[in-house]
C-alpha positions in Angstrom: -106.4 13.2 -64.2 -106.2 16.9 -63.9 -103.7 19.1 -62.0 -105.5 22.1 -60.6 -104.4 25.0 -58.5 -103.2 24.7 -55.0 -105.6 25.5 -52.2 -104.3 29.0 -51.5 -103.9 29.8 -55.2 -107.3 28.7 -56.1 -109.1 30.4 -53.2 -107.1 33.6 -53.8 -108.1 33.6 -57.5 -111.7 33.0 -56.6 -111.7 35.8 -54.1 -109.9 38.1 -56.6 -112.4 37.2 -59.3 -115.4 38.0 -57.0 -113.9 41.4 -56.1 -113.0 42.2 -59.6 -116.5 41.3 -60.8 -118.1 43.8 -58.4 -121.3 41.9 -58.0 -119.6 38.6 -57.6 -118.7 35.8 -60.0 -122.0 36.0 -61.9 -121.0 39.1 -63.7 -122.3 38.7 -67.2 -120.7 37.8 -70.5 -121.7 40.6 -72.9 -118.4 42.5 -73.2 -117.2 41.1 -76.5 -118.0 40.7 -80.1 -121.2 38.6 -80.4 -122.2 38.7 -84.1 -120.1 38.3 -87.2 -121.8 38.4 -90.6 -125.2 38.1 -88.9 -124.1 34.9 -87.1 -124.2 34.5 -83.3 -120.9 33.6 -81.7 -120.9 31.1 -78.9 -117.7 30.8 -76.8 -116.6 27.4 -75.5 -113.7 27.3 -73.0 -111.8 24.1 -72.5 -108.4 22.9 -71.2 -108.0 20.6 -74.2 -104.8 19.6 -75.9 -103.7 20.7 -79.4 -104.8 17.3 -80.7 -108.3 17.7 -79.2 -108.5 21.3 -80.5 -107.8 20.1 -84.0 -110.6 17.6 -83.8 -112.9 20.3 -82.5 -112.0 22.8 -85.2 -112.0 20.3 -88.1 -114.9 18.0 -87.1 -117.1 18.9 -84.3 -117.5 22.7 -84.9 -118.1 22.3 -88.6 -120.7 19.6 -87.9 -122.5 21.9 -85.3 -122.3 24.9 -87.6 -123.8 22.9 -90.5 -126.7 21.9 -88.3 -127.1 25.5 -86.9 -126.0 27.8 -89.8 -126.8 31.0 -87.9 -124.3 30.1 -85.1 -120.5 30.2 -85.0 -118.5 28.5 -82.3 -115.3 30.1 -80.9 -113.1 27.6 -79.1 -110.9 29.0 -76.5 -108.4 26.7 -74.8 -105.8 26.9 -72.0 -103.9 24.2 -74.0 -103.6 21.8 -71.1 -104.7 22.0 -67.5 -102.2 24.5 -66.2 -103.8 27.7 -65.3 -107.3 26.7 -66.6 -109.2 27.7 -63.5 -107.3 30.9 -63.1 -108.1 32.0 -66.7 -111.7 30.9 -66.4 -112.2 32.9 -63.2 -110.5 35.9 -64.8 -112.9 35.7 -67.8 -115.9 35.5 -65.5 -114.8 38.5 -63.4 -114.0 40.5 -66.5 -117.5 40.0 -68.0 -116.0 37.8 -70.7 -117.4 34.5 -69.4 -117.7 31.7 -72.0 -121.1 30.4 -72.8 -119.9 26.8 -72.2 -117.0 25.7 -70.1 -115.4 22.3 -69.3 -115.2 20.8 -65.8 -114.0 17.6 -64.2 -115.1 15.9 -60.9 -112.2 17.8 -59.3 -113.1 21.5 -59.9 -116.8 21.0 -60.6 -117.9 21.5 -56.9 -116.4 25.0 -56.8 -118.3 26.2 -59.8 -121.5 24.3 -59.0 -121.7 25.6 -55.4 -121.0 29.2 -56.5 -124.0 29.0 -58.7 -121.9 29.5 -61.9 -123.5 26.6 -63.8 -127.0 26.7 -65.2 -129.5 24.0 -64.4 -130.5 22.1 -67.6 -133.4 20.0 -66.3 -136.0 22.0 -68.2 -134.1 21.8 -71.4 -133.8 18.0 -71.1 -137.4 17.6 -70.2 -138.5 19.0 -73.6 -135.7 17.6 -75.7 -136.7 14.9 -78.1 -133.2 14.1 -79.3 -131.4 13.1 -76.1 -132.6 12.0 -72.7 -131.1 11.2 -69.3 -131.0 7.5 -70.0 -128.5 8.2 -72.8 -125.9 8.8 -70.2 -124.6 6.7 -67.2 -126.6 7.6 -64.2 -123.5 7.8 -61.9 -122.1 10.6 -64.2 -125.4 12.5 -64.0 -125.4 12.1 -60.2 -122.0 13.7 -60.1 -123.3 16.7 -62.0 -126.4 17.1 -59.8 -126.5 19.9 -57.2 -129.4 20.4 -54.9 -131.5 18.1 -57.1 -130.7 20.1 -60.2 -128.6 18.8 -63.2 -126.1 21.5 -64.1 -124.1 19.9 -66.9 -123.7 17.1 -69.3 -120.9 14.5 -69.1 -118.5 14.0 -72.1 -116.1 11.3 -71.1 -115.2 9.0 -68.2 -113.3 6.0 -67.1 -113.5 3.5 -64.2 -110.2 2.5 -62.6 -109.3 -1.2 -63.0 -106.1 -3.3 -63.0 -103.6 -3.3 -65.9 -101.2 -6.2 -66.0 -98.1 -7.3 -68.0 -99.0 -10.7 -69.5 -95.4 -11.3 -70.5 -94.2 -11.0 -66.9 -97.0 -13.3 -65.7 -96.0 -15.9 -68.3 -92.3 -15.6 -67.6 -92.8 -16.1 -63.8 -95.5 -18.7 -64.3 -98.1 -16.7 -62.4 -101.8 -17.1 -63.2 -103.5 -14.1 -64.7 -106.0 -12.3 -62.5 -109.5 -13.7 -62.7 -112.8 -11.8 -62.3 -113.2 -13.2 -58.8 -109.7 -12.6 -57.5 -109.3 -11.2 -54.0 -107.1 -8.7 -52.2 -105.1 -11.7 -50.9 -104.6 -13.0 -54.4 -103.4 -9.6 -55.5 -100.8 -9.4 -52.7 -99.6 -12.9 -53.4 -99.1 -12.1 -57.1 -97.4 -8.9 -56.2 -94.9 -10.8 -54.1 -94.1 -13.1 -57.0 -92.9 -10.2 -59.2 -90.9 -8.2 -56.6 -87.3 -9.2 -57.4 -83.7 -8.0 -57.5 -83.4 -9.0 -61.2 -79.8 -7.8 -61.6 -78.6 -9.3 -58.3 -77.1 -6.1 -57.0 -78.8 -6.3 -53.6 -81.6 -3.8 -54.5 -85.1 -4.5 -55.6 -85.6 -3.2 -59.2 -88.9 -4.9 -60.2 -92.1 -4.7 -58.3 -95.5 -6.3 -58.3 -97.5 -3.1 -58.3 -97.5 0.6 -57.5 -99.5 2.6 -54.9 -99.6 6.3 -55.9 -100.9 8.7 -53.3 -103.7 9.9 -55.6 -107.3 10.7 -54.5 -108.6 8.8 -57.5 -106.8 5.7 -56.2 -106.5 5.3 -52.4 -110.3 5.6 -51.6 -110.8 2.3 -53.5 -108.9 0.5 -50.7 -110.9 2.2 -47.9 -114.2 1.1 -49.5 -112.7 -2.3 -50.4 -112.2 -2.9 -46.7 -115.7 -1.9 -45.8 -114.8 1.7 -44.7 -116.3 5.0 -45.8 -114.9 8.4 -46.3 -118.2 10.1 -45.3 -121.6 9.3 -43.8 -124.3 8.8 -46.5 -125.5 12.4 -46.1 -121.9 13.6 -46.7 -122.1 15.7 -43.6 -119.5 13.9 -41.5 -116.1 12.5 -42.4 -115.6 8.9 -41.1 -112.0 8.2 -42.1 -111.2 7.5 -38.5 -113.2 4.2 -38.4 -111.2 1.0 -38.0 -112.3 -0.2 -41.4 -111.2 3.0 -43.2 -107.8 3.0 -41.3 -107.2 -0.6 -42.1 -108.0 -0.2 -45.8 -105.7 2.8 -46.2 -103.0 0.9 -44.2 -103.2 -2.0 -46.6 -102.6 0.3 -49.5 -99.8 2.2 -47.9 -98.2 -1.1 -46.7 -97.8 -2.3 -50.2 -94.6 -0.2 -50.3 -93.7 0.4 -46.6 -94.3 -3.0 -45.2 -94.8 -5.6 -47.9 -92.3 -4.0 -50.2 -94.2 -5.0 -53.3 -94.6 -1.4 -54.6 -91.7 1.1 -54.9 -91.4 3.9 -52.4 -91.2 7.4 -53.7 -87.4 7.1 -53.4 -87.3 3.8 -55.3 -89.5 5.2 -58.0 -86.5 7.4 -59.1 -88.8 10.0 -60.4 -90.9 7.7 -62.6 -94.6 7.9 -62.5 -96.7 4.7 -62.1 -97.4 4.5 -65.9 -93.7 4.9 -66.7 -92.9 2.1 -64.3 -95.4 -0.2 -66.0 -94.2 0.8 -69.4 -90.6 0.1 -68.4 -91.5 -3.3 -67.0 -90.6 -2.2 -63.5 -94.1 -2.9 -62.2 -96.2 -5.9 -63.2 -99.6 -4.4 -62.3 -101.0 -0.9 -62.0 -104.5 0.4 -61.2 -105.3 2.9 -64.0 -108.1 4.4 -66.1 -108.8 3.9 -69.8 -107.2 7.3 -70.4 -104.0 5.3 -70.3 -104.9 3.9 -73.7 -103.9 7.2 -75.2 -100.3 6.3 -74.2 -100.4 2.6 -74.4 -102.1 2.2 -77.7 -100.8 5.1 -79.7 -97.8 5.0 -82.0 -95.8 1.9 -81.3 -97.7 1.0 -78.1 -96.2 -1.1 -75.3 -93.4 -3.5 -76.1 -95.1 -6.4 -74.4 -98.5 -8.1 -74.2 -100.8 -6.7 -71.6 -104.4 -6.9 -70.5 -106.8 -5.5 -67.9 -108.7 -7.1 -65.0 -111.3 -6.1 -62.5 -110.2 -4.7 -59.2 -109.6 -7.4 -56.6 -112.3 -7.9 -54.0 -111.9 -7.4 -50.2 -114.8 -7.2 -47.9 -116.5 -5.9 -51.0 -115.5 -4.9 -54.5 -114.8 -1.2 -55.1 -113.1 1.2 -57.4 -113.2 4.9 -58.3 -114.1 6.6 -61.6 -113.2 9.9 -63.2 -115.1 12.1 -65.6 -115.2 15.2 -67.7 -118.2 17.4 -68.5 -119.4 20.7 -69.8 -121.6 23.3 -68.2 -123.5 26.4 -69.4 -122.5 29.7 -67.8 -125.6 30.7 -65.7 -125.7 34.3 -67.0 -125.2 33.6 -70.7 -127.6 35.7 -72.7 -128.1 32.8 -75.1 -129.2 29.8 -73.0 -131.1 28.0 -75.8 -128.3 28.2 -78.3 -125.8 27.3 -75.5 -127.8 24.2 -74.6 -127.7 23.0 -78.2 -123.9 23.3 -78.2 -123.7 21.6 -74.8 -125.8 18.7 -76.1 -123.7 18.5 -79.3 -120.5 18.1 -77.2 -122.0 15.1 -75.5 -124.0 13.4 -78.1 -122.9 11.0 -80.9 -120.7 13.5 -82.6 -119.0 14.5 -79.4 -118.6 10.9 -78.4 -116.9 10.1 -81.7 -114.4 13.0 -81.0 -113.7 11.6 -77.6 -113.0 8.2 -79.0 -110.8 9.5 -81.8 -108.8 11.6 -79.4 -108.2 8.6 -77.1 -110.1 10.3 -74.3 -111.2 7.2 -72.3 -114.8 6.4 -73.0 -117.6 8.7 -74.1 -120.3 9.4 -71.5 -122.9 8.8 -74.2 -123.8 5.2 -73.2 -124.5 3.8 -76.7 -121.2 5.0 -78.1 -119.2 3.8 -75.1 -120.7 0.3 -75.2 -120.5 0.0 -79.0 -116.8 1.0 -78.9 -116.0 -1.7 -76.3 -118.3 -4.5 -77.3 -117.5 -4.1 -81.0 -113.8 -3.8 -80.3 -113.5 -0.7 -82.5 -109.8 -0.4 -81.6 -108.1 -3.6 -82.6 -105.2 -2.8 -80.3 -107.4 -2.7 -77.2 -106.8 -5.6 -74.8 -109.0 -8.7 -74.8 -110.7 -7.8 -71.6 -111.5 -4.2 -72.4 -115.1 -4.9 -71.4 -114.1 -4.9 -67.7 -114.1 -1.1 -67.8 -117.8 -1.1 -68.4 -118.4 -4.0 -65.9 -116.7 -1.9 -63.3 -119.4 0.8 -63.5 -121.5 -1.4 -61.2 -119.0 -1.2 -58.4 -117.4 2.1 -59.1 -117.8 5.2 -57.0 -116.7 8.8 -57.4 -114.2 9.9 -54.8 -116.3 12.6 -52.9 -115.5 16.2 -53.2 -117.2 18.5 -50.6 -118.2 22.0 -51.7 -115.2 23.2 -49.6 -113.0 21.1 -51.8 -109.9 23.4 -51.8 -109.7 23.2 -48.0 -110.5 19.5 -48.2 -107.6 19.0 -50.6 -105.3 20.9 -48.2 -106.4 18.6 -45.4 -105.4 15.6 -47.5 -101.8 16.8 -47.3 -101.6 15.2 -43.9 -102.1 11.8 -45.5 -98.9 12.2 -47.4 -97.0 11.7 -44.2 -98.3 8.1 -43.9 -97.2 7.3 -47.4 -93.7 8.6 -46.5 -93.7 6.6 -43.3 -93.5 9.8 -41.2 -96.8 9.0 -39.3 -99.0 5.9 -39.0 -102.3 5.6 -41.0 -104.2 5.7 -37.7 -102.6 9.0 -36.8 -103.1 10.7 -40.1 -106.7 9.4 -40.5 -107.6 10.7 -37.1 -106.2 14.1 -37.7 -107.6 14.2 -41.3 -111.1 13.3 -40.0 -111.0 16.0 -37.3 -109.9 18.7 -39.8 -112.4 17.7 -42.4 -115.3 17.8 -39.9 -114.2 21.2 -38.9 -114.3 22.3 -42.5 -117.7 20.8 -43.1 -119.2 22.4 -39.9 -117.9 25.8 -41.0 -120.0 25.6 -44.1 -117.4 28.0 -45.7 -117.3 27.7 -49.4 
């Protein structure tokens, strides 16, 4: 979903920001113009696209300022993910921290465990406009640190299976059903893996298996394995169930040959392979709708299905959220903006921008159940159904080191080491990281 800094780059910037701030990252945010024409200026920092910024400036901000005429909102964007964290850390260290800033499940642990985000439990407790039950509990759980809620979710998506209906029809393969299994999935993948131009090389595959952290944990859980113990204190990726689950996923390309290897992908991402009809199925989020439904859309009929079931049914989900900077001198006003970004108005902005599903439950369910986008596939509701079996891929507080440890897993995807070897080494390294308690 989001491409953040490398381990060394991120940690280096964090350390630099703490040194530059003198007293650490929590260094205040008063060194800028705060009032214009008697109106308080609140700063909102986001990595949003130009499209999203336009919607903010033309719809959300005017609506907020109409409700709160004594406040003006200044939107500051990195215009995409590149450099977002670097710029935010620089703003914090330079005492120019925004009042509100955007996070995802990927970079949130760093900010949360550095105490940069303000708890909002007290605000919610006395709020008569929104309540916790307005949002999906799993999203709130992801934003909870040491029992305190430190942000509000804005958007999310579960990961489910997209499939090319035209290819299924052409090859007379039955569509996936809600109760299909991992064995069914592999059988269907084999039916689509073909040398269509008869040149001796496979050029059409049943699926893809990207080495992405919001994809491969599904197959570990699906096989009954776990990444961590329930208390998140010990990595368990060296268990037989975890190793076998990851092996099944990797073997889709290296053994079964139903997914292209990195070399066979020829530089195409998994969405591009699906769009080019080189892959019949891909596991993806509803964020893909932004590409698949906009403009001309896909040149074939397609739909979505639940993830197949192994020893149990499982999938991942991804989310975006906003937090209040802990040292903002205007916490009450900042909370009102935070809430506005996540309520009905913010939800409408997310839907219009094609940003998956809003975290505001009523808006998400209305959008899907009422089929507000006529181009959406017939089984769009499976994204909501998947919430029941979806889990967030875990990110320890030491996530930059954790991310670096995952580099070893790449070797298994490339066939340079076995899943058992990389899982064993990964587990050992992660447990060293967890025991160090180094943030």
